[in-house]
C-alpha beads as a LAMMPS data file, in Angstrom:
LAMMPS data file: protein, C-alpha beads

116 atoms
115 bonds

1 atom types
1 bond types

-500.0 500.0 xlo xhi
-500.0 500.0 ylo yhi
-500.0 500.0 zlo zhi

Masses

1 110.0

Atoms # bond

1 1 1 77.112 -18.295 167.096
2 1 1 74.289 -19.103 164.711
3 1 1 72.704 -17.670 161.606
4 1 1 70.763 -14.457 162.029
5 1 1 67.420 -15.037 163.721
6 1 1 64.292 -14.832 161.581
7 1 1 61.966 -14.103 164.514
8 1 1 61.114 -10.681 165.888
9 1 1 64.113 -9.542 167.920
10 1 1 63.798 -9.481 171.708
11 1 1 63.210 -8.419 174.283
12 1 1 59.570 -9.393 174.326
13 1 1 57.175 -8.266 177.057
14 1 1 53.910 -9.844 178.232
15 1 1 51.132 -7.360 178.998
16 1 1 47.627 -7.973 180.309
17 1 1 44.965 -7.017 177.785
18 1 1 41.505 -5.659 178.415
19 1 1 39.182 -8.481 177.382
20 1 1 36.277 -10.552 178.664
21 1 1 38.509 -13.654 178.958
22 1 1 42.009 -13.783 180.469
23 1 1 44.210 -12.391 177.703
24 1 1 47.839 -11.321 177.442
25 1 1 49.630 -9.862 174.452
26 1 1 53.322 -10.555 173.957
27 1 1 54.936 -7.593 172.248
28 1 1 58.303 -7.330 170.603
29 1 1 59.862 -4.956 168.142
30 1 1 57.052 -2.780 166.843
31 1 1 54.056 -5.007 167.458
32 1 1 52.372 -8.014 168.959
33 1 1 54.131 -11.344 168.380
34 1 1 51.519 -13.440 170.225
35 1 1 48.154 -13.198 171.938
36 1 1 47.549 -15.687 174.723
37 1 1 44.073 -16.654 175.904
38 1 1 43.068 -18.987 178.707
39 1 1 40.567 -19.971 181.350
40 1 1 42.439 -18.553 184.349
41 1 1 44.460 -15.385 184.660
42 1 1 47.300 -17.195 186.451
43 1 1 47.822 -19.839 183.778
44 1 1 47.363 -17.361 180.930
45 1 1 49.952 -15.026 182.444
46 1 1 52.388 -17.912 183.018
47 1 1 52.018 -18.987 179.381
48 1 1 52.529 -15.421 178.142
49 1 1 55.647 -15.001 180.296
50 1 1 57.067 -18.245 178.930
51 1 1 56.487 -17.091 175.351
52 1 1 57.968 -13.659 176.114
53 1 1 61.149 -15.302 177.431
54 1 1 61.786 -17.162 174.172
55 1 1 64.401 -14.754 172.713
56 1 1 66.385 -14.750 175.974
57 1 1 66.157 -18.547 176.141
58 1 1 67.698 -18.828 172.681
59 1 1 70.549 -16.531 173.715
60 1 1 71.005 -18.431 177.000
61 1 1 71.273 -21.733 175.147
62 1 1 73.813 -20.250 172.719
63 1 1 75.895 -18.836 175.592
64 1 1 75.648 -22.076 177.574
65 1 1 76.708 -24.177 174.590
66 1 1 79.743 -21.964 173.927
67 1 1 80.863 -21.746 177.559
68 1 1 80.309 -25.403 178.411
69 1 1 82.484 -26.324 175.416
70 1 1 85.166 -23.880 176.610
71 1 1 84.854 -25.293 180.144
72 1 1 85.324 -28.860 178.928
73 1 1 88.379 -27.811 176.924
74 1 1 89.861 -25.995 179.948
75 1 1 89.267 -28.997 182.194
76 1 1 90.941 -31.290 179.667
77 1 1 93.959 -28.973 179.504
78 1 1 94.226 -28.957 183.294
79 1 1 94.444 -32.771 183.352
80 1 1 96.991 -32.879 180.524
81 1 1 99.454 -30.549 182.269
82 1 1 99.273 -32.359 185.595
83 1 1 97.476 -31.699 188.844
84 1 1 98.859 -29.138 191.232
85 1 1 100.804 -27.085 188.687
86 1 1 100.133 -23.375 188.275
87 1 1 99.046 -23.995 184.692
88 1 1 96.568 -26.672 185.792
89 1 1 95.166 -24.288 188.400
90 1 1 94.733 -21.598 185.745
91 1 1 92.873 -24.042 183.471
92 1 1 90.708 -25.134 186.406
93 1 1 89.851 -21.472 187.118
94 1 1 88.976 -21.015 183.419
95 1 1 86.722 -24.076 183.654
96 1 1 84.888 -22.697 186.692
97 1 1 84.505 -19.245 185.086
98 1 1 82.962 -20.675 181.900
99 1 1 80.554 -22.877 183.850
100 1 1 79.503 -19.863 185.936
101 1 1 78.858 -17.732 182.815
102 1 1 76.746 -20.511 181.293
103 1 1 74.763 -20.978 184.500
104 1 1 74.115 -17.224 184.847
105 1 1 72.724 -17.055 181.302
106 1 1 70.476 -20.050 181.954
107 1 1 69.278 -18.684 185.327
108 1 1 68.415 -15.284 183.810
109 1 1 66.309 -16.900 181.054
110 1 1 64.501 -19.127 183.560
111 1 1 63.800 -16.144 185.838
112 1 1 62.216 -14.214 182.976
113 1 1 60.120 -17.220 181.960
114 1 1 58.902 -17.510 185.563
115 1 1 58.123 -13.799 185.797
116 1 1 60.855 -13.002 188.327

Bonds

1 1 1 2
2 1 2 3
3 1 3 4
4 1 4 5
5 1 5 6
6 1 6 7
7 1 7 8
8 1 8 9
9 1 9 10
10 1 10 11
11 1 11 12
12 1 12 13
13 1 13 14
14 1 14 15
15 1 15 16
16 1 16 17
17 1 17 18
18 1 18 19
19 1 19 20
20 1 20 21
21 1 21 22
22 1 22 23
23 1 23 24
24 1 24 25
25 1 25 26
26 1 26 27
27 1 27 28
28 1 28 29
29 1 29 30
30 1 30 31
31 1 31 32
32 1 32 33
33 1 33 34
34 1 34 35
35 1 35 36
36 1 36 37
37 1 37 38
38 1 38 39
39 1 39 40
40 1 40 41
41 1 41 42
42 1 42 43
43 1 43 44
44 1 44 45
45 1 45 46
46 1 46 47
47 1 47 48
48 1 48 49
49 1 49 50
50 1 50 51
51 1 51 52
52 1 52 53
53 1 53 54
54 1 54 55
55 1 55 56
56 1 56 57
57 1 57 58
58 1 58 59
59 1 59 60
60 1 60 61
61 1 61 62
62 1 62 63
63 1 63 64
64 1 64 65
65 1 65 66
66 1 66 67
67 1 67 68
68 1 68 69
69 1 69 70
70 1 70 71
71 1 71 72
72 1 72 73
73 1 73 74
74 1 74 75
75 1 75 76
76 1 76 77
77 1 77 78
78 1 78 79
79 1 79 80
80 1 80 81
81 1 81 82
82 1 82 83
83 1 83 84
84 1 84 85
85 1 85 86
86 1 86 87
87 1 87 88
88 1 88 89
89 1 89 90
90 1 90 91
91 1 91 92
92 1 92 93
93 1 93 94
94 1 94 95
95 1 95 96
96 1 96 97
97 1 97 98
98 1 98 99
99 1 99 100
100 1 100 101
101 1 101 102
102 1 102 103
103 1 103 104
104 1 104 105
105 1 105 106
106 1 106 107
107 1 107 108
108 1 108 109
109 1 109 110
110 1 110 111
111 1 111 112
112 1 112 113
113 1 113 114
114 1 114 115
115 1 115 116
């Protein structure tokens, strides 16, 4: 899809650190990729979870881009062959499948970013 990533490969995980201020470390690969500090534990954790979701967000965007393009192509083919034909119905099913794959990838990345 794209050139090889230069960042630390995912998955990344946010973990609460032992510190006098709210602190989370985001770990990936063999070490820490980010340390997140803040005034409240809730906001600091939310920020760390968002950072930890970054690799999955990149993948979700790549998947969504690919499958939305395939969906648009399938929808165009369904209109070209004429409504109601078996071929048009197959292209429409392809369209719906590609949209669903894209949406699932996006939803999974959002869920991780939100800590779900």
